[in-house]
N, C-alpha and C positions, 0 to 999 in steps of 0.2 A: 330258342333258349338262349339267354345271354349267360355268361359267368358275370353275377354283378362285382364277387369277386375278386372284376384289376386292374377296380379304384380304388377300395378301400384301402385306408391305411392302420391296419389293426397296431400300431408300433408309436400313434399317433393321440390318439388318446385324445381325442379335446372334442370341447362341448359343441361348441359355440361352430357352426357349420363355415363357418366365411373364414375363420378363422384355419382352416379343417381342405378349403380353398386356394389359402394362398401356400398352404404348407406345400399339398400337396404340386399347386404352380412351382413355386421354390425346385422343388424337391427334382419334376423334370427339366428344369433350363438349367440345376446344379447336373446333369447327366449328359444337357447337354457339350456346354462350357461356353462361355462365352471368349472372346478374342479384346483388346487390347490395345486401342495402334497408341508406339509410345513417340515415329516419329515415323515418315511416309514411308522407311523400304523398313522399316523391322514391324510386325505384326507381334507379339505375343500371345498363345490362347488359355485360357486359366480354367477350372472348372468356374463356376462361381460362386464357391465357398471360400476359393482360396484366396481371391479378390475382392471379398465381404473379410476374412480374414487377416488380411494385409491391410485394409482401408483403415480398418479397427486399430490393426498396430502401428499406423501413423496416424491415427491421431493419437493415438494413448502416446507416441516418441513426441507428438507436438505438445501435448497437453503438458508433457512433465517438460518440457522448454518452455515454458511459459510461463510458467509456475515460477520456475528456476529467475528469471527474468522478472514479474513479479516480487519476487523478495530478495531478489541484489536491488532493484527498484527500492523497495519495502527499506532496506540495509542502510543505502544512501541516507533515504529519506531521513532517516531516525540519531543515524550518525553525523548529517549538517546539524540537525535539531541540536544535540547533546551537547554538540563545536559552540551553537548561537546563545544555550544556557550557560554554561563553560563562560564564554566571556561578559555578554551582560552577567555575571558573577561577583566576574572580575572588577566591571561599573562600579559597582556598588561597593562591593571591599573597597574600591578609593573614593568618589564618595563620600562616603564614612567618613574616611581618614581625615579629609578633607573638612569634614564637617570639624570631626574631633579640634585638627589644627586653628579652626577659627574660631571655636569654641578656649581652649587655649589659648590666643589672643588677646578677645575680648577677654578673660576674664584676667589676661595677663594689665592687661587695659582699664581693667575698673577703679585700679586706685585711684589714678589720674585723671580718672573722669569726678571720682567721690571726687578730688580737690580742690580738679576744674571749679565745678557746683557750687563748691563752698567761698570760693575767693569770689564769683558771679554775683555767689547770695548775700557780698557781702557786699561788693561795690554797690548792689541795687538800694541796700539801705544807707551807707553811705547817701546816695546817690538822694535818696527820699527825707535825710537827715538832715543837706544840708538845703532841698530845692524848700 
């Protein structure tokens, strides 16, 4: 008679048989430890759970750095857009000032145009009478 409690994992409380097997195998490999090769001469041996925690922490740090980088890019892009909008608004104001100046010039020359138009009409009327 074999002891069936030897492979039982009461602390896991998993309903799915495949998950229980995976956790059991992870638990066994964690006890054995695994080696990490960093260089040809150096070899570090650590439990699998430590390796997973380090990998997760490294991934979190890299995600944080990527988030900082993307936030910086968005900030620079928005600043550039704001600068372009300000330049466009300044151009619009300059063009509006030019329009106002041209309107003032046209209004100043309007009496001259009306008097020139009257003289041309009088000259045309005189030519018709003479003709």
